[in-house]
C-alpha positions as CSV (number, residue, x, y, z in Angstrom):
1,M,9.0,34.2,6.5
2,Q,11.4,31.8,8.3
3,S,12.7,28.9,6.3
4,R,12.1,25.4,7.6
5,P,15.1,23.5,9.0
6,D,16.3,20.6,6.9
7,V,15.7,17.1,8.2
8,F,18.9,15.9,6.5
9,D,22.5,16.9,7.1
10,F,23.9,17.5,3.7
11,P,25.8,15.9,2.0
12,T,24.1,12.6,2.7
13,A,23.5,9.3,1.0
14,F,19.9,9.3,-0.2
15,P,17.9,6.4,-1.7
16,L,15.4,7.5,-4.3
17,K,12.8,5.0,-5.6
18,V,11.1,5.7,-8.9
19,I,8.3,3.5,-10.2
20,G,7.1,3.4,-13.8
21,K,5.9,1.2,-16.6
22,N,8.4,-1.5,-17.4
23,E,9.0,-0.5,-21.0
24,N,11.3,1.6,-23.2
25,S,14.4,1.3,-21.0
26,F,12.8,2.9,-17.9
27,R,16.0,2.4,-15.9
28,D,18.0,4.3,-18.5
29,F,15.4,7.1,-18.4
30,V,15.7,7.4,-14.6
31,L,19.5,7.5,-14.7
32,A,19.5,10.1,-17.4
33,V,17.3,12.4,-15.2
34,M,19.6,11.7,-12.2
35,E,22.7,12.5,-14.2
36,K,21.3,15.9,-15.0
37,H,21.1,16.7,-11.3
38,T,24.2,14.9,-9.9
39,L,27.9,14.4,-10.6
40,P,28.9,11.0,-11.9
41,D,30.6,9.9,-8.7
42,E,27.6,10.9,-6.6
43,I,25.6,7.9,-7.8
44,Q,26.6,5.1,-5.5
45,K,24.2,2.2,-6.3
46,V,21.4,1.4,-8.7
47,S,19.0,-1.5,-8.2
48,E,15.7,-2.4,-9.9
49,R,12.8,-4.7,-9.2
50,P,10.0,-5.6,-11.5
51,S,6.4,-6.0,-10.2
52,N,4.9,-9.5,-9.9
53,N,3.5,-9.3,-13.4
54,D,6.4,-7.3,-14.9
55,A,4.2,-4.4,-15.9
56,Y,6.0,-2.0,-13.6
57,L,9.6,-1.4,-12.7
58,S,11.0,0.1,-9.5
59,V,14.4,1.7,-9.9
60,T,16.2,2.7,-6.7
61,V,19.1,5.1,-7.1
62,T,21.2,5.8,-4.0
63,F,23.2,8.9,-4.4
64,I,25.0,11.6,-2.4
65,A,22.5,14.4,-2.1
66,Q,24.1,17.8,-1.7
67,S,21.1,20.0,-0.8
68,R,17.4,20.3,-0.4
69,E,17.3,22.3,-3.7
70,Q,18.9,19.4,-5.5
71,L,16.4,16.9,-4.1
72,D,13.5,19.2,-4.9
73,G,14.7,19.5,-8.5
74,I,15.0,15.7,-9.0
75,Y,11.6,15.1,-7.4
76,R,10.0,17.8,-9.5
77,E,11.4,16.6,-12.8
78,L,10.6,13.0,-12.2
79,S,7.1,13.5,-10.7
80,I,5.8,15.5,-13.7
81,H,7.0,13.1,-16.3
82,P,4.3,10.9,-17.9
83,R,6.5,7.8,-17.6
84,V,6.7,8.0,-13.8
85,V,3.9,6.6,-11.7
86,M,5.5,7.4,-8.3
87,V,8.6,8.8,-6.7
88,I,9.4,7.8,-3.1
């Protein structure tokens, strides 16, 4: 089976948006997961935005992605966690 070509040229700056309930330091949770998969200097920017009623929080982490495997690992860990509603 032939592997699919990557859409990205690694390393590349990659914005990852994670949406979850705005409770229990959701931003800190997202950053803790990201730090398991990245080096400290790879995280370039972190921003957050609450929903209109403050029930949800969107955390966007822009980081230097090193490989498809790294992206897959981050998506997998965040997507299966009960605190996460969506990963974009």
